[in-house]
N, C-alpha and C positions, 0 to 999 in steps of 0.2 A: 504494500500500500504506500502510495506517495503521500506523505504527511504535508498538508497545506497550512496547518496552524497548530500550535501547541499552547495550551493554557497551563500555567503553573501556579499552584497555590500551596501555601504551607499552613498547617494547623498545629497549634500547640495547646496542650491542656485537654485534649480529647473533646468530649461532648460538653464540657464545662469550661472551655478555653476560648480560643480566638483563631480566626482564619483570615488570611490575607493573600491576595493574588500578587504575583511578582511585579505587576505594573501599578499596584495600589488601587485599582478601580474597585476591587472587592476588599472590604475591610470590615469584618463583622465579629461581634461577640457571639459566642455559642453558649446555649443554655439547655440543660436537660429538661424536657417537658415533664410536667406533673404526672402525666400518664405513664412515664417510665421511671417514676420515683424521684424526680428532681423537683426543684423549687419553681420551675417555670420562670415566668417573668421576662425581663429584657434579654434578648438574644435569640438568634435563630438556631436551627439544628440541621443536621445533614439531610433529613427527609424533606424539609422545606426547600433546601437548596436544590435537591434532586428534582422535586416537583416543579420548581420554577424553570429549571433547565430543560426538563422533558417537555413541559407545556410549550415553551418558546420554540424548541427544536421541532416538535411535531407540527406546530402551526406553520413554521417555515417550510417543512417538507410538503405540507398540503399546498402551499402557495407555489412551490417549485413544480409539483406535479400538475397543478392547475394551469400554470403558464405554458407548460409543454403541450397541454391539451386545448389551449386557448379558451379556458373556462374562466370568466371573470369572477373574482372574489372581491366584493367591496366590504364585506363585514365577516369577521371570523373571530372565534376565541376558542381556547383550549384550557380547560381546568383540569389540573392533575392532582389526584389524591394519592399520596404514597403512604402506605401502611407498613408498620414494622411489628413483628411478633416472633415468637419461638418457631423455629423451623419444624416442619412436619416430616422432613426426610432425614434429619440427622441433628447433630448438636449445633448450637448457635442460633442465630436469628436469620430471618428471611424478610424479603420485601414483597409487597403486592401493589400494583398500580392500577388505578382506574382513571381513564381519560374521558372527560365529557366534552364533546366537540360541538360547537355551534357554528352552523353555516346557514344562516337564515335566508340568504338570497338564492339558495340552490334548491332544486327539487330533491326530495329525500333520496331517491335512487341515485342521482348524480352525486349527491353529497356522500352517500355511503360508499360508492365506488372510489371516490376521491380519498376518503379516509382509509380504505383498505390498501390503496396504492401507496399512500403516504406512509403507512405502517411498514411497507417493504423498503422504503427509501430512508426513513428517519434513522440516524445513527443510534439514538437511544433505543429505538425499537429493535434494531439489529443487535445491539449489545445485550439487551434483556431477553431476547427471544429464546425460548426453551430453558431459561434460567429462573425467571420469576413470572407470576401470573400478571398479565397485562390485559385489562378489559377496556374495550372501546365502545362508547355510547354516543350516538348522535342525539343531541338535545332537541 
């Protein structure tokens, strides 16, 4: 694979620490959510960061596929829910993703086909395929 871009970020302190990208554009405090036994409060967490990245990437993949098919998209959104819990297949923890996709300007069949093709193009979808549960819902 020819690498076109490499993002670099460093985390210190684990889930209750800090993360920063090498260019300084991302600079966030990390906090363990109450649901995982932490205090919650100020700070993000890896699941929120993953959700934001997957949602943005998936919408871009849809727009890429739509351009190739000359399908105009004037309005779109992707909401990603990333869940974490004990793995059902072994020790440790696993993730599950649910993407809710809104394409209000498209007929449902056209939108569904676009979503399915974007799921084949999106790097996050390709990285997670057959590794974690990813559900796609057209809103």
